[in-house]
Phi, psi and omega in degrees: 000124181242163174296327180298320183292321181294316171307315177298314177300320176293314176309311185293316181295324182288324187272332175085008178196151174295325181298309182292322173299312179306325182291313181285338181266352181059049182222147178293149180300318177294320176299318181294313182306314180297314175305319179286313180303320180295320181292319177301321180288327185284325184275341178077022181224168172251124178274317186236139161286124179251138180206173182296346183262355179133212176226151172234156177287138169278178177295319177294324184292322175300318186288315182299319180301320186294322174287322181299311182300320186293316183295311183297322180295319180300313176309311181298324179298312184292320183291333180285324184273324183247340186255170176262095183248027187296340180280339177257142178282135180274152182250154165211130187220142174238130169250135188212142167302178193273081182243119180292331179294325178294326172287325179292323186282331178291315179303322182286326177299306186306319187293342181271349186239168180257134177284354177279331179270331188237147166260112187255155175207134175224136193230117167268114187221175177298160177305309178301329184286326179299312178299312176297322181295313178289332179290323180274357180072017174291334174228133179293324186228142173235149182239123178208182178226157179233150172224175176301336183275325187249357186294324178295314175297313183291325182292325179292316183293318177297316179298328180288326181263014179059045183243158176232142176258133180240109181294142173249319189201151172237130185230147170279168185281141180231157178262118185260125183205171175290144187292345177257015174294144179308333183263359192290350176263359185275156181285335177203156181233132174271163181294321182290347175278346187262353187306315187279359182246149184281140179273134176251137179211162186269131183296143190243000176088179186295334185265002187282153175223178178292343179286338175267356182303148182268349189257128174301158181064025188288350179280352178286158181265113179257131181289331177234127175223146166227139181256145180225164183245353180211166181290322181308302184300314178310309184299314181294326173294323171306319183283312187291323190241005187062030186281174181206166172219162176254130192209193186282336188084010179265114186243137171252099189293326179305328179263312188275343181096171183264008185267012180234156182225155170241119180248137178309131168280138197252104182294165173216186181294333181272332178230079180293156177281173178205145178285136171262109178268104169271133177203191183235153179244149184218160176286143175299144168065020173234120184289147173293145180279169181308324182290316177307317172297335176287314187293316180299323172301320180294317178304307184297319182290319183290318175301317182294317177296322181289322186294320176286329171303314181291000000 
């Protein structure tokens, strides 16, 4: 087994076909196919199911890929630190819940580096996918939040996947809504004042549960709810339906526009407040790359400025 074969398997899994992988690897498809077959024969497993529509990982392939990514990531760290790896593009990827500040920090990071030297990726995905991406090292860093309600479940899940949570900031709950919403001029908003408006939340899929919800206070019963899959749709629903969501109150106007506002949520005895602890997750025992450290610094700087503004 060689690092080159491991690189091939990772590329095929990401592209979903031998043909597309061969194009980015600059190798003929027959040569790529033969290299993978030799690896499968050596390991005594089948890594990919092959079909006319492309390839998918087998159960053995999923397990192998998780170890392969971890090994190849360590190789890249060593090559970055000690070797002359200028001919090969370095990779940096982030998976995040739907946070504009994570995208903003990513933008500022990319501005400092060269896209000729690095291959960047940022993925706004469901909570479970954030965890899966970092667990398999598809992404070096994942961004998510914890609260008193979901921390026990998420902490157990992170531990099972050999991941660590690093807190960046703790926030009170805010009501995020359109600036022309009937409640937009209030200094604070109570839960009973929100009853006649739809609560908006990001869909978590079939395996989702209230513990995976991205919105704080998700354990409360909302009489009207609408699910969305992306931030653009969420913002449109706020304007079109006077919808709202409960969040950290950290707004990036540069990306989301200036038509929205965040107003402090006023807790009561039936609907107590909760701290929203936003942080990043990493694989245990794997040090952040230089770019990973730069991204974390961008996050800290942006969140610090926004906290001071609030």
